[in-house]
All heavy atoms as an XYZ file, in Angstrom:
912
protein
N      24.456    -59.746    -37.390
C      23.028    -59.645    -37.739
C      22.955    -59.409    -39.251
O      23.403    -58.356    -39.749
C      22.388    -58.562    -36.977
C      20.901    -58.272    -37.277
S      20.319    -57.000    -36.164
C      19.316    -58.012    -35.152
N      22.079    -60.060    -39.871
C      21.985    -59.956    -41.371
C      21.152    -58.723    -41.731
O      20.318    -58.318    -40.880
C      21.295    -61.227    -41.862
C      20.509    -61.745    -40.659
C      21.379    -61.267    -39.467
N      21.504    -58.142    -42.770
C      20.843    -56.838    -43.106
C      19.546    -57.241    -44.034
O      19.626    -58.139    -44.831
C      21.656    -55.980    -44.010
C      22.708    -55.291    -43.172
C      23.502    -54.280    -44.195
C      24.704    -53.611    -43.441
N      25.448    -52.612    -44.220
N      18.459    -56.751    -43.593
C      17.277    -56.926    -44.356
C      17.082    -55.928    -45.481
O      17.592    -54.870    -45.393
C      15.998    -56.919    -43.425
C      16.005    -57.917    -42.201
C      14.977    -57.546    -41.214
C      16.235    -59.245    -42.703
N      16.351    -56.399    -46.571
C      16.162    -55.587    -47.719
C      15.521    -54.260    -47.337
O      15.867    -53.288    -48.012
C      15.310    -56.345    -48.788
N      14.645    -54.156    -46.394
C      13.999    -52.903    -46.065
C      14.690    -52.098    -45.115
O      14.133    -51.016    -44.721
C      12.422    -53.219    -45.634
C      12.570    -54.103    -44.422
C      12.557    -53.768    -43.165
C      12.236    -55.565    -44.485
N      12.449    -54.818    -42.392
C      12.360    -55.955    -43.213
C      12.153    -56.455    -45.443
C      12.170    -57.291    -42.676
C      12.030    -57.696    -44.974
C      12.084    -58.178    -43.603
N      15.777    -52.475    -44.473
C      16.545    -51.709    -43.549
C      17.154    -50.443    -44.285
O      17.720    -50.619    -45.307
C      17.678    -52.501    -42.962
C      17.203    -53.409    -41.852
O      15.971    -53.208    -41.414
O      17.988    -54.144    -41.428
N      16.998    -49.336    -43.714
C      17.538    -48.091    -44.140
C      19.066    -48.139    -43.759
O      19.535    -48.837    -42.907
C      17.027    -46.879    -43.629
O      17.253    -46.704    -42.263
N      19.915    -47.241    -44.438
C      21.150    -47.077    -44.026
C      21.356    -46.576    -42.521
O      22.335    -47.092    -41.912
C      21.909    -45.891    -45.021
C      22.070    -46.531    -46.358
C      22.889    -45.440    -47.257
C      22.882    -45.955    -48.568
N      23.589    -44.927    -49.417
N      20.470    -45.763    -42.179
C      20.441    -45.299    -40.753
C      20.125    -46.442    -39.813
O      20.901    -46.518    -38.740
C      19.368    -44.243    -40.540
C      19.247    -43.655    -39.192
C      18.293    -42.540    -39.157
N      18.591    -41.386    -39.743
C      19.247    -40.468    -39.069
N      19.618    -40.447    -37.878
N      19.687    -39.334    -39.785
N      19.346    -47.328    -40.023
C      19.001    -48.434    -39.107
C      20.324    -49.265    -39.010
O      20.745    -49.744    -37.996
C      17.720    -49.228    -39.654
C      17.627    -50.536    -38.778
C      16.555    -48.305    -39.352
N      20.787    -49.739    -40.342
C      22.089    -50.616    -40.326
C      23.145    -49.893    -39.634
O      23.870    -50.475    -38.898
C      22.343    -50.769    -41.827
N      23.405    -48.680    -39.693
C      24.615    -47.953    -39.072
C      24.308    -47.961    -37.624
O      25.241    -48.111    -36.892
C      24.656    -46.419    -39.529
N      23.027    -47.629    -37.134
C      22.732    -47.729    -35.703
C      23.113    -49.186    -35.166
O      23.694    -49.297    -34.077
C      21.362    -47.383    -35.482
C      21.025    -47.307    -33.961
C      19.575    -46.774    -33.648
N      19.509    -45.382    -34.089
C      18.541    -44.910    -34.938
N      17.858    -45.722    -35.653
N      18.563    -43.711    -35.284
N      22.717    -50.149    -35.875
C      22.850    -51.543    -35.415
C      24.463    -51.915    -35.340
O      24.903    -52.555    -34.528
C      22.251    -52.527    -36.273
C      20.751    -52.509    -36.257
C      20.138    -53.408    -37.264
O      20.629    -53.782    -38.267
N      18.826    -53.621    -37.086
N      25.264    -51.340    -36.200
C      26.681    -51.402    -36.237
C      27.443    -50.525    -35.297
O      28.662    -50.551    -35.152
C      27.249    -51.187    -37.781
C      26.733    -52.282    -38.717
C      27.046    -51.993    -40.112
O      27.915    -51.039    -40.287
O      26.487    -52.564    -41.003
N      26.641    -49.687    -34.462
C      27.243    -48.839    -33.579
C      27.956    -47.581    -34.098
O      28.747    -46.959    -33.404
N      27.582    -47.245    -35.214
C      28.142    -46.078    -35.946
C      27.526    -44.756    -35.436
O      26.366    -44.839    -34.983
C      28.164    -46.110    -37.470
C      28.915    -47.258    -38.075
C      28.899    -47.292    -39.554
C      29.683    -48.484    -40.062
N      29.526    -48.452    -41.573
N      28.167    -43.581    -35.504
C      27.570    -42.341    -35.144
C      26.494    -41.998    -36.173
O      26.645    -42.090    -37.336
C      28.691    -41.307    -35.218
C      28.228    -39.905    -35.128
C      27.692    -39.488    -33.877
C      28.147    -39.065    -36.183
C      27.218    -38.103    -33.731
C      27.604    -37.865    -36.051
C      27.161    -37.244    -34.788
O      26.651    -36.115    -34.742
N      25.319    -41.556    -35.651
C      24.241    -41.138    -36.480
C      24.091    -39.603    -36.260
O      23.809    -39.230    -35.094
C      22.829    -41.834    -36.138
C      23.059    -43.270    -36.220
C      21.761    -41.323    -37.077
C      23.482    -43.835    -37.491
N      24.221    -38.703    -37.268
C      24.126    -37.373    -37.012
C      22.588    -36.969    -36.954
O      21.830    -37.495    -37.720
C      24.680    -36.610    -38.275
C      24.598    -35.143    -38.304
C      25.241    -34.534    -39.447
N      25.287    -33.043    -39.412
C      24.225    -32.271    -39.820
N      23.085    -32.827    -40.456
N      24.345    -30.994    -39.854
N      22.242    -36.098    -35.998
C      20.810    -35.840    -35.840
C      20.443    -34.902    -37.078
O      21.286    -34.188    -37.483
C      20.691    -34.992    -34.522
C      20.843    -35.799    -33.301
C      20.580    -34.960    -32.011
O      19.756    -34.024    -32.121
O      21.328    -35.246    -31.103
N      19.171    -34.964    -37.464
C      18.702    -34.076    -38.489
C      18.837    -32.547    -37.918
O      18.544    -32.324    -36.763
C      17.319    -34.369    -38.743
C      16.590    -33.509    -39.854
C      15.208    -34.035    -40.066
N      14.341    -33.010    -40.580
C      14.196    -32.695    -41.790
N      14.844    -33.343    -42.788
N      13.355    -31.739    -42.261
N      19.177    -31.708    -38.816
C      19.087    -30.273    -38.391
C      17.727    -29.726    -38.271
O      16.789    -30.363    -38.653
C      19.996    -29.438    -39.442
O      19.490    -29.726    -40.690
N      17.547    -28.612    -37.430
C      16.321    -27.976    -37.210
C      15.510    -27.773    -38.423
O      16.027    -27.595    -39.553
C      16.614    -26.815    -36.487
N      14.301    -27.865    -38.380
C      13.416    -27.745    -39.540
C      13.494    -26.372    -40.245
O      13.334    -26.289    -41.382
C      11.913    -27.965    -39.063
C      11.588    -29.359    -38.742
O      12.291    -30.284    -39.164
O      10.567    -29.507    -38.018
N      13.887    -25.407    -39.460
C      13.990    -24.017    -40.192
C      15.174    -24.108    -41.184
O      15.010    -23.390    -42.104
C      14.426    -23.006    -39.160
C      13.339    -22.593    -38.022
C      13.747    -21.710    -37.090
C      12.208    -21.871    -38.906
N      16.085    -24.996    -41.140
C      17.186    -25.077    -42.078
C      16.618    -25.773    -43.379
O      17.366    -25.740    -44.305
C      18.246    -25.996    -41.618
C      19.163    -25.338    -40.699
C      19.110    -25.599    -39.347
C      20.148    -24.252    -41.022
C      19.975    -25.005    -38.369
C      20.955    -23.598    -40.014
C      20.805    -24.038    -38.722
O      21.732    -23.374    -37.979
N      15.441    -26.362    -43.302
C      14.832    -26.982    -44.565
C      13.629    -26.240    -45.137
O      12.794    -26.806    -45.670
C      14.380    -28.406    -44.067
C      15.499    -29.200    -43.473
N      16.495    -29.827    -44.344
C      15.942    -29.359    -42.257
C      17.410    -30.472    -43.441
N      17.090    -30.232    -42.234
N      13.682    -25.002    -44.980
C      12.687    -24.138    -45.448
C      13.153    -23.315    -46.748
O      14.486    -23.044    -46.896
C      12.173    -23.109    -44.454
O      13.177    -22.210    -44.156
C      11.602    -23.777    -43.193
N      12.162    -22.869    -47.589
C      12.531    -22.237    -48.714
C      13.108    -20.892    -48.424
O      13.987    -20.250    -48.857
C      11.383    -21.839    -49.722
N      12.608    -20.357    -47.211
C      13.081    -18.998    -46.788
C      14.607    -19.079    -46.442
O      15.251    -18.187    -46.798
C      12.244    -18.516    -45.555
C      12.712    -17.217    -45.021
C      11.840    -16.768    -43.774
N      12.269    -15.460    -43.263
C      11.990    -14.921    -42.116
N      10.971    -15.587    -41.394
N      12.464    -13.840    -41.771
N      14.965    -20.020    -45.721
C      16.405    -20.209    -45.216
C      17.335    -20.451    -46.490
O      18.290    -19.760    -46.647
C      16.589    -21.345    -44.191
C      18.098    -21.546    -44.150
C      18.756    -22.633    -44.647
C      18.991    -20.698    -43.423
N      20.032    -22.482    -44.145
C      20.300    -21.354    -43.527
C      18.914    -19.530    -42.769
C      21.367    -20.727    -42.937
C      20.024    -18.846    -42.198
C      21.389    -19.630    -42.400
N      16.728    -21.367    -47.472
C      17.568    -21.550    -48.613
C      17.857    -20.405    -49.412
O      18.900    -20.003    -49.858
C      16.837    -22.651    -49.483
O      16.687    -23.847    -48.662
C      17.620    -23.044    -50.792
N      16.843    -19.562    -49.579
C      17.007    -18.251    -50.313
C      17.931    -17.188    -49.653
O      18.855    -16.662    -50.176
C      15.614    -17.484    -50.509
C      14.714    -18.268    -51.747
C      13.541    -17.342    -52.032
N      12.799    -16.858    -50.806
C      11.743    -17.572    -50.264
N      11.457    -18.719    -50.945
N      11.035    -17.068    -49.133
N      17.661    -17.133    -48.351
C      18.548    -16.273    -47.484
C      19.897    -16.685    -47.554
O      20.844    -15.822    -47.706
C      18.066    -16.168    -46.108
C      18.924    -15.379    -45.168
C      18.940    -13.905    -45.607
C      18.326    -15.466    -43.670
N      20.302    -17.925    -47.319
C      21.575    -18.548    -47.359
C      22.238    -18.334    -48.626
O      23.459    -17.853    -48.757
C      21.476    -20.027    -46.841
O      22.749    -20.473    -46.939
N      21.671    -18.532    -49.773
C      22.140    -18.422    -51.010
C      22.520    -16.907    -51.334
O      23.675    -16.656    -51.857
C      21.237    -19.068    -52.083
C      21.813    -18.978    -53.485
C      20.774    -19.661    -54.398
C      21.322    -19.753    -55.865
N      20.400    -20.360    -56.761
N      21.654    -16.040    -51.096
C      21.760    -14.692    -51.233
C      22.878    -14.120    -50.398
O      23.659    -13.311    -50.709
C      20.548    -13.843    -51.021
N      22.872    -14.620    -49.097
C      23.963    -14.211    -48.221
C      25.344    -14.459    -48.716
O      26.321    -13.658    -48.760
C      23.817    -14.664    -46.794
C      24.717    -14.146    -45.848
C      24.446    -12.849    -45.144
C      25.928    -14.811    -45.339
C      25.296    -12.356    -44.319
C      26.825    -14.175    -44.547
C      26.483    -12.894    -43.979
N      25.594    -15.781    -49.168
C      26.826    -16.218    -49.725
C      27.182    -15.440    -50.989
O      28.461    -15.319    -51.161
C      26.712    -17.713    -49.897
C      27.122    -18.479    -48.558
C      27.144    -19.938    -48.653
N      25.809    -20.521    -48.929
C      25.419    -21.099    -49.940
N      26.131    -21.407    -50.926
N      24.124    -21.544    -50.008
N      26.106    -15.155    -51.782
C      26.532    -14.437    -53.016
C      27.056    -13.048    -52.740
O      27.974    -12.594    -53.394
C      25.190    -14.261    -53.848
N      26.576    -12.439    -51.639
C      27.060    -11.086    -51.229
C      28.334    -11.173    -50.354
O      28.812    -10.105    -49.999
C      25.923    -10.283    -50.546
O      25.453    -10.801    -49.339
N      28.577    -12.443    -49.799
C      29.720    -12.519    -48.928
C      30.567    -13.899    -49.466
O      30.500    -14.923    -48.929
C      29.342    -12.824    -47.575
C      28.605    -11.742    -46.920
N      27.195    -11.503    -47.161
C      28.984    -10.639    -46.138
C      26.846    -10.423    -46.503
N      27.938     -9.877    -45.824
N      31.282    -13.553    -50.616
C      31.866    -14.709    -51.270
C      33.053    -15.352    -50.624
O      33.468    -16.555    -50.989
C      32.203    -14.198    -52.626
C      32.484    -12.747    -52.417
C      31.515    -12.359    -51.358
N      33.483    -14.702    -49.596
C      34.771    -15.347    -48.992
C      34.552    -15.831    -47.512
O      33.727    -15.151    -46.722
C      35.959    -14.263    -49.033
C      36.352    -13.673    -50.225
C      37.402    -12.704    -50.100
C      36.897    -14.827    -51.101
N      35.279    -16.771    -47.094
C      35.170    -17.295    -45.718
C      35.759    -16.223    -44.730
O      36.980    -15.760    -44.851
C      35.991    -18.661    -45.614
S      36.147    -19.149    -43.887
N      35.076    -15.776    -43.782
C      35.435    -14.702    -42.843
C      36.567    -15.236    -42.000
O      37.427    -14.399    -41.676
C      34.301    -14.078    -42.077
C      33.382    -13.337    -43.058
C      33.625    -15.091    -41.221
N      36.515    -16.497    -41.568
C      37.565    -17.053    -40.609
C      39.004    -17.056    -41.526
O      39.988    -16.625    -40.980
C      37.266    -18.314    -40.145
C      36.091    -18.368    -39.111
C      36.587    -17.844    -37.833
O      37.753    -18.068    -37.371
O      35.794    -17.251    -37.196
N      38.958    -17.680    -42.715
C      40.151    -17.579    -43.542
C      40.752    -16.156    -43.725
O      41.876    -15.989    -43.715
C      39.817    -18.477    -44.771
S      39.640    -20.199    -44.580
N      39.685    -15.309    -44.112
C      40.152    -13.951    -44.433
C      40.771    -13.297    -43.210
O      41.842    -12.502    -43.440
C      39.015    -13.224    -44.852
N      40.333    -13.623    -42.016
C      40.959    -13.025    -40.820
C      42.455    -13.441    -40.599
O      43.094    -12.980    -39.912
C      40.171    -13.311    -39.616
O      40.208    -14.667    -39.250
N      42.874    -14.652    -41.322
C      44.080    -15.155    -41.235
C      44.904    -14.875    -42.483
O      46.059    -15.314    -42.691
C      44.065    -16.704    -41.089
C      43.389    -17.085    -39.886
C      43.084    -18.603    -39.802
C      42.206    -18.894    -38.764
N      41.712    -20.343    -38.850
N      44.391    -14.055    -43.437
C      45.067    -13.709    -44.718
C      44.947    -14.657    -45.729
O      45.584    -14.562    -46.708
N      43.944    -15.635    -45.605
C      43.753    -16.712    -46.639
C      42.672    -16.275    -47.320
O      41.445    -15.982    -46.857
C      43.597    -18.039    -45.873
C      44.825    -18.342    -45.109
C      43.432    -19.089    -47.032
C      44.671    -19.558    -44.078
N      42.759    -16.379    -48.674
C      41.485    -16.134    -49.494
C      40.871    -17.540    -49.917
O      41.554    -18.274    -50.614
C      41.848    -15.341    -50.821
C      42.385    -14.092    -50.398
C      40.636    -15.305    -51.746
C      42.895    -13.267    -51.533
N      39.694    -17.774    -49.386
C      38.956    -18.992    -49.745
C      37.496    -18.846    -49.884
O      37.010    -17.953    -49.047
C      39.273    -19.991    -48.556
C      38.806    -21.458    -48.793
C      39.409    -22.376    -47.846
C      38.944    -23.808    -48.092
N      39.338    -24.693    -47.067
N      36.900    -19.394    -50.843
C      35.444    -19.142    -50.995
C      34.628    -19.633    -49.920
O      34.912    -20.741    -49.288
C      35.062    -19.923    -52.373
N      33.608    -19.006    -49.645
C      32.626    -19.384    -48.682
C      31.736    -20.459    -49.314
O      31.434    -20.422    -50.395
C      31.717    -18.153    -48.130
O      30.946    -17.786    -49.213
N      31.365    -21.307    -48.424
C      30.502    -22.523    -48.851
C      29.221    -22.672    -48.032
O      28.381    -23.337    -48.281
C      31.280    -23.869    -48.985
C      32.436    -23.811    -49.852
C      33.522    -24.824    -49.438
O      34.085    -24.793    -48.412
N      33.877    -25.661    -50.486
N      29.270    -22.002    -46.777
C      28.221    -22.335    -45.786
C      27.882    -20.925    -45.149
O      28.640    -20.023    -44.927
C      28.731    -23.238    -44.628
C      27.773    -23.348    -43.608
C      29.253    -24.497    -45.238
N      26.572    -20.747    -44.874
C      26.055    -19.575    -44.147
C      26.036    -20.094    -42.686
O      25.181    -21.059    -42.368
C      24.788    -19.032    -44.701
O      24.862    -18.751    -46.187
C      24.265    -17.805    -43.950
N      26.655    -19.486    -41.826
C      26.782    -19.860    -40.493
C      26.093    -18.789    -39.454
O      26.185    -17.665    -39.767
C      28.186    -20.114    -40.051
C      28.307    -20.391    -38.529
O      28.068    -21.369    -38.098
O      28.925    -19.561    -37.885
N      25.430    -19.337    -38.467
C      24.989    -18.552    -37.447
C      26.026    -18.250    -36.418
O      26.635    -19.080    -35.822
C      23.691    -19.184    -36.702
C      22.494    -19.335    -37.428
N      22.213    -20.310    -38.168
C      21.467    -18.404    -37.618
C      21.079    -20.160    -38.796
N      20.553    -18.842    -38.545
N      26.452    -16.992    -36.322
C      27.508    -16.509    -35.274
C      27.098    -17.060    -33.888
O      27.849    -17.646    -33.174
C      27.731    -14.982    -35.335
C      28.076    -14.582    -36.741
C      28.635    -14.542    -34.252
C      27.950    -13.097    -37.021
N      25.938    -16.666    -33.517
C      25.242    -17.184    -32.282
C      24.501    -18.301    -32.647
O      23.477    -18.274    -33.425
C      24.341    -16.261    -31.464
C      23.770    -16.828    -30.304
C      25.240    -14.903    -31.077
N      24.971    -19.656    -32.273
C      24.343    -20.808    -32.831
C      22.827    -20.876    -32.522
O      22.363    -20.574    -31.556
C      25.217    -22.035    -32.191
C      25.700    -21.372    -31.021
C      25.861    -19.820    -31.275
N      22.115    -21.503    -33.456
C      20.786    -21.858    -33.224
C      20.771    -23.268    -32.452
O      21.528    -24.003    -32.839
C      19.961    -22.047    -34.660
C      18.565    -22.471    -34.294
C      17.557    -21.388    -34.000
C      18.091    -23.743    -34.411
C      16.330    -21.905    -33.832
C      16.815    -24.105    -34.347
C      15.873    -23.264    -33.937
O      14.524    -23.565    -33.816
N      20.133    -23.501    -31.296
C      18.928    -22.838    -30.730
C      19.146    -21.635    -29.824
O      18.300    -21.024    -29.378
C      18.260    -23.922    -30.168
C      19.441    -24.757    -29.574
C      20.522    -24.700    -30.613
N      20.421    -21.284    -29.476
C      20.769    -20.311    -28.591
C      20.131    -18.951    -29.056
O      19.600    -18.170    -28.328
C      22.187    -20.038    -28.366
C      22.563    -18.967    -27.412
C      22.935    -21.344    -27.656
N      20.254    -18.617    -30.416
C      19.794    -17.343    -30.839
C      18.310    -17.438    -31.070
O      17.499    -16.419    -31.227
C      20.478    -17.073    -32.191
S      19.884    -18.061    -33.628
N      17.662    -18.623    -30.940
C      16.153    -18.798    -31.151
C      15.618    -18.361    -32.523
O      16.579    -18.097    -33.411
N      14.398    -18.459    -32.817
C      13.888    -18.167    -34.020
C      14.028    -16.679    -34.404
O      14.057    -16.339    -35.675
C      12.378    -18.579    -34.148
O      11.698    -17.925    -33.159
C      12.100    -20.046    -33.954
N      14.103    -15.740    -33.395
C      14.303    -14.310    -33.784
C      15.635    -14.126    -34.399
O      15.685    -13.252    -35.321
C      14.189    -13.490    -32.429
C      12.814    -13.501    -31.859
O      11.921    -13.671    -32.682
O      12.828    -13.138    -30.656
N      16.628    -14.788    -33.944
C      18.018    -14.609    -34.468
C      18.251    -15.481    -35.704
O      19.269    -15.280    -36.462
N      17.422    -16.296    -36.072
C      17.613    -17.430    -37.146
C      17.766    -16.749    -38.410
O      18.708    -17.027    -39.236
C      16.619    -18.467    -37.174
C      17.046    -19.741    -37.932
C      17.718    -20.713    -37.427
C      16.645    -19.649    -39.353
C      17.943    -21.748    -38.287
C      16.976    -20.819    -40.144
C      17.615    -21.830    -39.550
N      16.965    -15.868    -38.812
C      16.845    -15.191    -40.121
C      17.390    -13.739    -39.973
O      17.516    -13.047    -40.941
C      15.484    -15.111    -40.688
C      14.821    -16.400    -40.839
C      13.966    -17.053    -39.989
C      15.316    -17.192    -42.023
C      13.319    -18.225    -40.332
C      14.713    -18.435    -42.148
C      13.752    -19.039    -41.365
N      18.078    -13.385    -38.896
C      18.631    -12.165    -38.742
C      20.098    -12.055    -39.513
O      21.016    -12.661    -39.017
C      18.834    -11.699    -37.249
C      19.430    -10.370    -37.000
O      19.726     -9.647    -37.872
O      19.536     -9.994    -35.779
N      20.289    -11.280    -40.509
C      21.491    -11.272    -41.207
C      22.673    -10.785    -40.355
O      23.809    -11.059    -40.658
C      21.480    -10.374    -42.570
C      20.543    -11.133    -43.516
C      20.683    -10.470    -44.937
O      21.794    -10.100    -45.351
O      19.618    -10.459    -45.602
N      22.408    -10.024    -39.310
C      23.547     -9.717    -38.428
C      23.988    -10.750    -37.681
O      25.149    -10.711    -37.044
C      23.005     -8.446    -37.361
C      22.795     -7.202    -38.118
C      22.220     -6.148    -37.131
C      20.893     -6.465    -36.650
N      19.779     -5.742    -36.658
N      23.367    -11.978    -37.591
C      23.862    -13.117    -36.917
C      24.428    -14.163    -37.841
O      24.627    -15.301    -37.494
C      22.658    -13.705    -36.121
C      23.220    -14.819    -35.203
O      24.272    -14.766    -34.637
N      22.285    -15.908    -35.059
N      24.758    -13.675    -39.135
C      25.158    -14.660    -40.128
C      26.538    -14.335    -40.516
O      26.959    -13.129    -40.489
C      24.310    -14.583    -41.427
C      22.734    -14.960    -41.168
C      22.138    -14.888    -42.514
C      22.628    -16.447    -40.591
N      27.302    -15.247    -40.811
C      28.664    -15.158    -41.358
C      28.940    -16.317    -42.505
O      28.322    -17.381    -42.362
C      29.746    -15.263    -40.336
C      29.856    -16.503    -39.468
C      30.872    -16.497    -38.521
O      31.755    -15.616    -38.441
N      30.836    -17.553    -37.705
N      29.764    -15.945    -43.457
C      30.050    -16.911    -44.520
C      31.289    -17.681    -44.129
O      32.366    -16.922    -43.717
C      30.320    -16.243    -45.812
N      31.266    -18.938    -44.206
C      32.362    -19.816    -43.923
C      32.665    -20.874    -44.940
O      31.675    -21.158    -45.663
C      32.169    -20.419    -42.507
C      32.054    -19.687    -41.325
C      31.756    -20.557    -40.092
C      33.257    -18.913    -41.022
N      33.870    -21.311    -44.934
C      34.249    -22.498    -45.860
C      33.852    -23.729    -44.942
O      33.593    -23.689    -43.935
C      35.708    -22.568    -46.291
S      36.878    -22.788    -44.962
N      33.742    -24.908    -45.628
C      33.362    -26.015    -44.981
C      34.374    -26.366    -43.839
O      33.811    -26.945    -42.782
C      33.260    -27.214    -45.942
C      32.032    -27.168    -46.864
C      31.915    -28.372    -47.871
O      32.694    -29.320    -47.755
O      30.955    -28.255    -48.659
N      35.663    -26.266    -44.020
C      36.542    -26.562    -43.011
C      36.410    -25.696    -41.710
O      36.185    -26.239    -40.493
C      38.055    -26.390    -43.370
C      38.312    -27.339    -44.508
O      37.793    -28.624    -44.575
O      39.351    -27.151    -45.190
N      36.154    -24.427    -42.021
C      35.921    -23.522    -40.832
C      34.641    -23.646    -40.144
O      34.527    -23.656    -38.887
C      36.048    -22.042    -41.215
S      37.837    -21.554    -41.708
N      33.735    -24.066    -41.023
C      32.225    -24.430    -40.461
C      32.274    -25.640    -39.521
O      31.723    -25.553    -38.471
C      31.340    -24.606    -41.648
C      29.799    -24.807    -40.983
O      29.441    -23.868    -40.420
N      29.348    -25.919    -41.329
N      33.157    -26.675    -39.940
C      33.308    -27.827    -39.141
C      33.924    -27.484    -37.777
O      33.455    -27.971    -36.759
C      34.011    -28.901    -39.888
C      34.229    -30.046    -39.002
N      33.272    -31.030    -38.824
C      35.391    -30.499    -38.438
C      33.779    -31.973    -38.063
N      35.008    -31.692    -37.788
N      34.921    -26.779    -37.911
C      35.639    -26.388    -36.649
C      34.724    -25.499    -35.644
O      34.614    -25.747    -34.437
C      37.064    -25.501    -36.875
C      37.959    -26.379    -37.572
C      37.483    -24.913    -35.646
C      39.221    -25.746    -38.251
N      33.984    -24.550    -36.220
C      33.201    -23.642    -35.452
C      31.954    -24.576    -34.882
O      31.542    -24.408    -33.847
C      32.575    -22.507    -36.324
C      31.707    -21.666    -35.334
C      31.164    -20.547    -36.070
C      30.316    -19.636    -35.146
N      29.000    -20.217    -34.812
N      31.516    -25.562    -35.664
C      30.441    -26.375    -35.361
C      30.876    -27.264    -34.061
O      29.928    -27.436    -33.154
N      31.959    -27.647    -33.904
C      32.466    -28.307    -32.777
C      32.419    -27.322    -31.555
O      31.983    -27.739    -30.402
C      33.942    -28.808    -32.955
C      34.033    -29.938    -34.107
C      33.094    -31.108    -33.893
O      32.904    -31.599    -32.786
N      32.284    -31.454    -34.867
N      32.942    -26.145    -31.687
C      32.790    -25.237    -30.630
C      31.213    -24.871    -30.296
O      30.982    -24.670    -29.120
C      33.468    -23.920    -30.940
C      34.950    -23.912    -31.079
C      35.647    -22.637    -31.301
N      35.029    -21.650    -32.166
C      35.524    -21.428    -33.328
N      36.575    -21.988    -33.731
N      34.848    -20.477    -34.094
N      30.481    -24.848    -31.227
C      29.117    -24.493    -31.162
C      28.424    -25.575    -30.172
O      27.407    -25.404    -29.449
C      28.347    -24.324    -32.360
C      28.626    -22.967    -33.043
O      29.234    -22.154    -32.409
O      28.231    -22.907    -34.139
N      28.836    -26.823    -30.412
C      28.271    -27.886    -29.679
C      28.519    -27.673    -28.139
O      27.417    -27.889    -27.345
C      28.780    -29.219    -29.958
C      28.456    -29.746    -31.277
C      29.163    -31.108    -31.612
C      28.679    -31.525    -32.966
N      29.337    -32.868    -33.348
N      29.584    -27.148    -27.750
C      29.747    -26.789    -26.280
C      29.019    -25.655    -25.908
O      28.359    -25.651    -24.799
C      31.281    -26.622    -25.986
C      31.500    -26.209    -24.597
C      31.093    -27.246    -23.503
O      31.107    -28.389    -23.786
O      30.835    -26.693    -22.368
N      28.888    -24.633    -26.613
C      27.971    -23.463    -26.362
C      26.646    -23.860    -26.159
O      26.015    -23.478    -25.192
C      28.094    -22.358    -27.476
C      27.182    -21.249    -27.364
C      29.551    -21.807    -27.613
N      25.995    -24.668    -27.102
C      24.751    -25.160    -26.921
C      24.465    -25.974    -25.704
O      23.382    -25.768    -25.029
C      24.289    -25.863    -28.251
C      24.272    -24.945    -29.481
C      22.919    -26.577    -28.094
C      24.170    -25.592    -30.785
N      25.440    -26.811    -25.483
C      25.375    -27.508    -24.180
C      25.318    -26.863    -23.040
O      24.517    -26.994    -22.022
C      26.434    -28.609    -24.130
N      26.115    -25.744    -22.808
C      26.085    -24.900    -21.706
C      24.903    -24.099    -21.649
O      24.453    -23.806    -20.472
C      27.394    -23.984    -21.815
C      28.714    -24.679    -21.550
C      29.900    -23.810    -21.670
N      29.926    -22.422    -21.282
C      30.336    -21.337    -21.926
N      30.970    -21.527    -23.163
N      30.165    -20.120    -21.486
N      24.336    -23.648    -22.809
C      23.107    -22.951    -22.855
C      21.925    -23.784    -22.279
O      21.107    -23.436    -21.558
C      22.857    -22.474    -24.351
C      21.454    -21.816    -24.418
C      21.123    -20.483    -23.998
C      20.363    -22.312    -24.929
N      19.834    -20.349    -24.477
C      19.287    -21.398    -24.976
C      20.036    -23.685    -25.520
C      18.141    -21.659    -25.349
C      18.738    -23.776    -25.844
C      17.760    -22.900    -25.906
N      21.886    -25.128    -22.683
C      20.949    -26.005    -22.206
C      21.075    -26.241    -20.763
O      20.053    -26.518    -20.068
C      20.940    -27.218    -23.075
C      20.470    -27.086    -24.382
C      20.296    -28.454    -25.127
N      19.655    -28.097    -26.498
C      20.013    -28.808    -27.621
N      20.870    -29.688    -27.527
N      19.389    -28.533    -28.691
N      22.223    -26.312    -20.212
C      22.412    -26.506    -18.801
C      22.203    -25.161    -17.885
O      22.215    -25.192    -16.778
C      23.887    -26.846    -18.488
C      24.205    -28.343    -18.889
C      25.515    -28.891    -18.443
N      26.653    -27.918    -18.692
C      27.496    -28.138    -19.802
N      27.316    -29.112    -20.601
N      28.417    -27.192    -19.961
N      22.067    -24.069    -18.686
C      21.895    -22.821    -18.109
C      23.154    -22.200    -17.401
O      23.094    -21.347    -16.635
N      24.242    -22.685    -17.889
C      25.527    -22.096    -17.468
C      26.272    -21.173    -18.377
O      27.423    -20.828    -18.133
C      26.515    -23.245    -17.071
O      26.760    -24.065    -18.281
C      25.912    -24.237    -16.006
N      25.593    -20.822    -19.498
C      26.200    -19.911    -20.532
C      26.049    -18.507    -20.068
O      24.921    -18.036    -19.868
C      25.528    -20.099    -21.869
C      26.095    -19.338    -22.891
C      27.443    -19.635    -23.370
C      25.162    -19.362    -24.209
N      27.120    -17.819    -19.841
C      26.989    -16.421    -19.462
C      27.056    -15.575    -20.672
O      27.876    -15.830    -21.610
C      28.295    -16.050    -18.636
C      28.157    -16.486    -17.121
C      29.281    -15.878    -16.262
N      30.377    -15.205    -16.997
C      31.577    -15.194    -16.719
N      31.997    -15.867    -15.708
N      32.480    -14.451    -17.448
N      26.128    -14.631    -20.741
C      26.032    -13.734    -21.839
C      27.115    -12.498    -21.538
O      27.146    -11.920    -20.469
C      24.700    -13.118    -22.041
C      23.663    -14.277    -22.289
C      22.382    -13.686    -22.852
N      21.436    -14.775    -23.062
C      21.175    -15.370    -24.089
N      21.882    -15.107    -25.104
N      20.362    -16.316    -24.247
N      27.869    -12.225    -22.593
C      28.762    -11.231    -22.535
C      28.171     -9.911    -23.005
O      27.300     -9.972    -23.858
C      30.199    -11.490    -23.303
C      30.848    -12.784    -22.772
C      32.006    -13.128    -23.558
O      32.470    -12.175    -24.388
O      32.448    -14.226    -23.585
N      28.797     -8.883    -22.486
C      28.126     -7.530    -22.952
C      27.452     -6.769    -22.017
O      27.093     -6.662    -21.022
């Protein structure tokens, strides 16, 4: 199928059967989150996952320990639910979070504690 001049990359990728990443929740695109994330990383400059393994690596991402939407809007801006991660650790945790979110949506996630 020929690409038309007005086709976006997303439309072209979908037509070619490529994976299309969903847009993140709107809360991630607010000035409040941007300020909080930047300040959190400034005060937590190392990746906590790497540090737990004795590796010193700069943090690049502010991650929700309990993933959003599981934590809801109450936990979204709660600094006790945040951790600093490098991109590699964030990707690995993101894969685990997908299963946690799926179980939460199915109603099969057991809360510990």
